[in-house]
C-alpha positions in Angstrom: 146.0 25.1 160.9 146.4 28.0 163.6 143.4 30.5 163.6 144.7 33.9 162.1 145.1 36.6 164.9 144.9 40.3 164.9 148.0 41.7 164.9 147.7 45.6 164.3 145.0 48.4 164.0 146.1 52.1 162.2 144.3 54.6 161.7 144.5 57.7 159.2 143.0 61.0 159.4 142.5 63.6 156.9 140.9 66.9 156.9 139.0 67.7 153.4 137.6 70.9 153.7 134.5 70.9 155.5 134.9 67.6 157.1 137.3 64.9 158.8 137.7 61.5 157.1 139.1 58.6 159.4 140.2 55.8 157.9 140.7 52.2 159.7 142.9 49.3 158.7 143.4 45.9 160.4 145.7 43.5 159.9 146.1 39.5 160.8 148.8 37.5 161.2 148.1 35.3 157.9 148.7 38.5 155.9 145.2 39.5 155.7 143.7 42.8 156.2 140.7 44.9 156.0 139.7 48.6 155.7 137.1 50.6 157.4 136.1 54.3 158.0 134.9 56.2 160.9 134.8 59.5 159.9 132.9 61.8 162.4 131.6 65.6 161.4 133.1 67.3 164.5 136.1 66.6 167.0 137.8 63.9 165.5 140.9 63.3 168.2 138.9 61.5 170.6 137.4 59.1 167.9 141.2 58.5 167.0 141.5 57.8 170.6 138.6 55.5 171.0 140.2 53.4 168.2 143.3 53.2 169.8 141.1 52.0 173.3 139.7 49.2 171.3 142.5 48.0 169.5 144.1 47.2 173.0 140.8 44.6 173.2 141.5 43.4 169.9 145.4 42.9 169.1 146.3 39.2 169.6 142.4 37.9 169.3 141.3 35.8 166.7 140.7 37.9 163.3 137.8 36.0 162.4 134.0 36.7 163.9 133.7 40.3 163.2 130.0 40.2 165.0 131.3 38.5 168.2 134.0 41.4 168.3 131.2 44.0 168.1 129.4 42.6 171.0 132.8 42.7 173.1 133.6 46.1 172.2 130.2 47.4 172.5 130.2 46.0 176.1 133.7 46.5 177.3 132.7 49.9 179.3 129.6 50.2 180.9 129.8 53.9 179.3 129.0 52.9 175.9 127.3 54.3 173.0 128.1 57.9 172.3 128.9 59.4 168.9 132.9 58.9 169.4 132.9 55.5 170.6 130.2 54.2 168.3 132.2 55.8 165.2 135.3 54.1 166.6 133.4 50.8 166.6 131.7 51.3 163.3 135.2 51.8 161.4 136.4 49.1 163.4 133.6 46.5 162.4 133.6 47.7 158.6 137.3 46.6 158.7 136.7 43.1 160.5 134.1 42.3 157.7 136.1 43.3 154.9 139.0 41.4 156.1 137.0 38.3 156.3 135.7 39.0 152.9 139.2 39.4 151.3 140.3 35.9 153.1 137.5 34.2 151.7 138.0 36.0 148.1 134.7 37.0 147.8 132.6 40.5 147.5 131.4 41.7 150.9 127.5 41.0 150.4 128.3 37.7 149.7 128.6 37.3 153.5 125.2 38.5 154.3 123.4 36.0 151.7 124.6 37.7 148.6 122.5 41.0 146.9 119.2 41.7 146.9 120.0 43.8 143.6 122.9 44.9 141.7 122.1 48.6 140.8 120.8 51.1 143.2 119.8 54.8 142.5 121.7 57.8 144.0 120.7 61.0 144.8 123.3 64.3 144.7 123.6 65.5 148.1 125.2 68.9 149.3 123.9 70.3 146.1 122.3 73.9 145.7 124.5 75.1 149.0 124.6 78.9 149.3 122.1 80.0 146.7 120.5 83.1 146.8 118.1 83.8 143.9 115.4 81.5 142.1 117.6 81.5 139.2 120.5 80.0 140.9 117.9 77.1 142.1 116.8 76.5 138.6 120.4 76.4 137.3 121.6 73.9 140.0 118.6 71.8 139.5 118.8 71.9 136.0 122.5 71.1 136.2 122.0 68.1 138.2 119.6 66.5 135.8 122.3 67.1 133.3 124.6 64.9 135.5 121.7 62.2 135.2 120.6 62.2 138.7 116.7 61.7 139.1 116.8 62.8 142.7 118.7 65.5 144.5 118.7 67.1 148.0 119.4 70.3 149.4 118.7 72.7 152.3 116.8 75.9 151.3 116.8 77.1 154.6 119.0 80.1 156.5 119.2 80.3 160.0 119.6 83.5 160.6 116.6 84.6 158.6 114.8 81.9 160.2 115.1 83.7 163.2 115.1 87.3 162.1 112.6 86.8 159.1 110.2 84.1 159.8 107.0 85.3 157.4 109.8 86.2 154.7 111.5 83.1 154.8 108.6 81.2 154.5 108.0 82.8 151.5 111.4 83.0 150.0 111.4 78.9 150.5 108.5 78.5 148.7 110.0 80.7 145.7 113.3 79.1 145.8 111.8 75.3 145.8 109.2 76.2 143.2 112.2 77.4 140.6 113.9 74.3 141.6 111.2 72.0 141.0 110.9 73.7 137.5 114.4 73.6 136.6 114.4 69.4 137.6 111.3 68.8 135.7 108.1 67.0 137.5 109.6 63.5 137.3 112.6 64.5 139.6 112.7 63.9 143.1 113.7 66.8 145.4 114.7 66.1 149.0 114.8 69.0 151.7 117.3 69.0 154.0 116.1 70.6 157.1 119.1 70.2 159.3 117.3 70.0 162.4 116.4 74.3 162.0 112.9 73.6 162.4 110.6 73.4 165.2 106.8 72.5 166.4 106.2 76.1 165.8 107.8 76.8 162.4 107.6 73.6 160.5 103.9 73.7 159.7 104.3 76.8 157.8 107.2 75.4 155.9 105.8 72.3 154.9 102.6 74.4 153.3 105.2 76.3 151.5 106.9 73.0 150.3 104.2 71.1 149.7 102.6 72.3 146.3 106.2 71.2 144.5 106.0 67.7 146.0 109.1 67.1 148.3 110.4 63.6 148.3 110.9 63.7 151.9 111.6 66.3 154.5 115.1 65.4 156.6 115.7 66.1 160.2 113.1 68.6 160.9 113.4 69.3 164.8 116.7 68.0 166.6 116.9 64.2 166.9 116.4 64.2 170.4 112.6 64.6 170.4 111.2 61.7 168.5 107.8 62.2 169.8 107.9 65.8 168.1 109.3 64.6 164.8 106.7 61.6 165.2 103.7 64.2 165.6 104.9 65.9 162.3 104.6 62.9 160.4 101.1 61.9 161.5 100.0 65.4 160.4 101.6 65.4 157.0 101.7 63.1 153.8 105.1 64.0 153.3 107.7 61.6 154.2 109.8 62.0 157.3 113.3 61.0 157.1 115.5 60.7 160.3 118.6 58.8 161.7 122.0 60.0 160.5 122.5 61.1 164.2 121.1 57.5 166.0 123.4 55.3 167.2 122.1 52.0 167.8 119.2 50.1 166.9 117.9 50.9 170.6 117.9 54.4 169.3 115.6 53.8 166.2 113.6 51.8 168.1 111.7 54.9 169.8 111.0 56.5 166.6 110.0 54.1 164.8 107.4 52.3 167.8 106.1 56.3 167.7 105.6 56.0 164.0 108.0 58.8 163.6 109.0 58.4 160.2 108.5 56.7 156.8 112.4 56.5 155.9 115.4 55.8 158.3 118.8 57.1 157.3 121.5 55.0 159.4 124.9 55.9 159.0 127.6 52.4 158.7 130.3 54.9 160.1 128.1 56.0 163.4 125.8 53.5 163.5 127.6 50.5 164.2 128.8 49.4 160.8 127.6 46.3 159.0 127.1 44.6 162.3 124.2 47.2 163.6 123.2 48.7 160.5 121.8 45.2 159.2 119.9 45.1 162.3 118.8 48.6 162.2 117.2 48.1 158.6 115.5 44.4 159.7 114.1 46.4 162.6 112.6 49.2 160.0 111.3 46.5 157.7 109.1 45.4 160.5 107.4 49.0 160.3 107.4 48.8 156.5 110.0 51.6 156.6 112.7 52.0 153.9 116.2 52.6 154.3 118.3 55.3 152.9 121.8 55.3 154.0 123.9 58.2 155.1 126.9 58.5 153.5 128.6 61.5 153.9 132.4 60.1 154.2 134.9 59.0 151.8 135.5 56.3 149.4 135.5 53.7 151.8 132.3 54.6 153.4 130.8 54.9 149.8 132.1 51.3 149.1 130.9 50.0 152.3 127.1 51.6 152.1 127.1 50.1 148.8 127.2 46.8 149.8 124.9 47.3 152.5 122.4 48.9 150.1 122.6 45.6 148.1 122.3 43.2 151.3 119.4 44.4 152.7 115.4 44.1 151.1 114.0 47.7 152.1 116.9 49.8 150.6 115.5 53.0 149.1 118.2 55.2 147.5 122.0 56.4 148.3 123.4 59.5 149.0 126.2 60.9 147.1 128.1 63.8 148.0 128.3 65.0 144.6 130.7 68.3 145.1 133.2 66.0 146.2 133.2 63.3 143.5 136.7 63.9 141.9 138.3 64.1 145.1 136.6 60.6 146.4 137.9 59.0 142.9 141.4 60.2 143.3 141.5 58.9 146.9 140.4 55.6 145.6 142.1 52.6 143.7 138.9 52.1 141.2 136.5 55.4 140.3 133.2 55.3 142.1 130.8 53.1 140.3 128.8 55.6 139.9 127.0 56.8 136.2 123.6 58.4 135.3 122.8 58.4 139.1 123.0 54.6 139.7 125.8 52.7 141.3 126.6 49.4 140.2 127.7 46.8 142.7 131.0 45.8 142.0 132.3 42.3 141.8 135.9 42.7 143.3 136.9 40.9 146.7 135.7 42.8 150.2 134.6 46.6 149.8 136.0 46.3 146.3 139.0 48.8 146.6 141.9 50.2 148.1 142.3 53.6 149.7 145.0 55.6 147.9 146.5 57.4 150.9 149.0 59.1 148.5 146.3 61.0 147.3 145.2 62.7 150.0 149.1 63.5 151.2 148.0 67.2 150.9 145.2 66.5 153.2 146.5 65.3 156.6 146.8 69.2 158.2 143.9 71.3 159.7 140.3 70.3 161.3 137.2 70.9 160.3 135.7 74.3 160.8 133.3 75.1 163.4 129.9 76.2 162.7 128.4 77.5 166.0 124.9 79.1 166.1 124.1 81.7 168.7 120.5 80.6 170.6 118.6 77.2 169.9 119.6 75.2 167.0 116.3 75.2 166.0 113.1 78.0 165.4 
């Protein structure tokens, strides 16, 4: 019996308002196929071109051995790494693993030794966006509890106010967080998205304003390039720091972990190297007793893959759910998201456990992700 070979690699691009989705499909000569996701927040056409470049190294090769192919592609050029190539590689890697599990007729997590858990707590993300008043913060937090979530994440900062009225911004953040805590109740976790807007100058006052209301973590307080400053902040506070959605390999996580820079890492399957590399990142974090809360901002394929990852690593903490897009994500999938009352349940279907519904996304094939430019520095 001959070994199946890769015969075709396709990519499918969609613009979902605020973000691009890119799905990857790989087909083999034995009729098996797999799906992955390579969505990137930002310039997406280079990712599509990178997928095509990688395809020239894959078509005609054996369809098995996802990890071997990962190393071949990662080292295909000396100019390796970077968000564009790593996103393309991630989508391909996810699809190769999905194809292998489908060929064997098993859920994907079985290829990683079986699940550590079959239910995974979720937090509602991109919630309370654009709020202006404490009453809005209270109402939004109350609504997310009504939906069954025990945790949510939001960004209480406005970058223009941080620059133009730094003292007033601190007071405003404290008032909004107090209202959100009251609406959510004392038994909820509230995670703070900083979106790299703070700096070693502004962060101490903001943390002081947030601390009485017990934030579950502060996420990306500074630009990711400054691992030393992030580590110094973590060592100065008992509030956990969460970082990692923009780090693209275990090599980039290594410095942060060696410096004691965070208590939670947030690698992204679509950018950090797919299953092959994210399992290594999780293992590296485990040696430092650091938990993993996967970044999950993509489409239904990313969510399905993140559930498989979360089930298969021992140091999983909680999984992101982009709650405002739930209806579209369900429409874009052959099966609804296995989410109820803030808990993801591990599906028992083969591979990732779903098929993307491309017909449901037919109206989203045109357009580009909006640019959000900021004058001056990213941080304040």
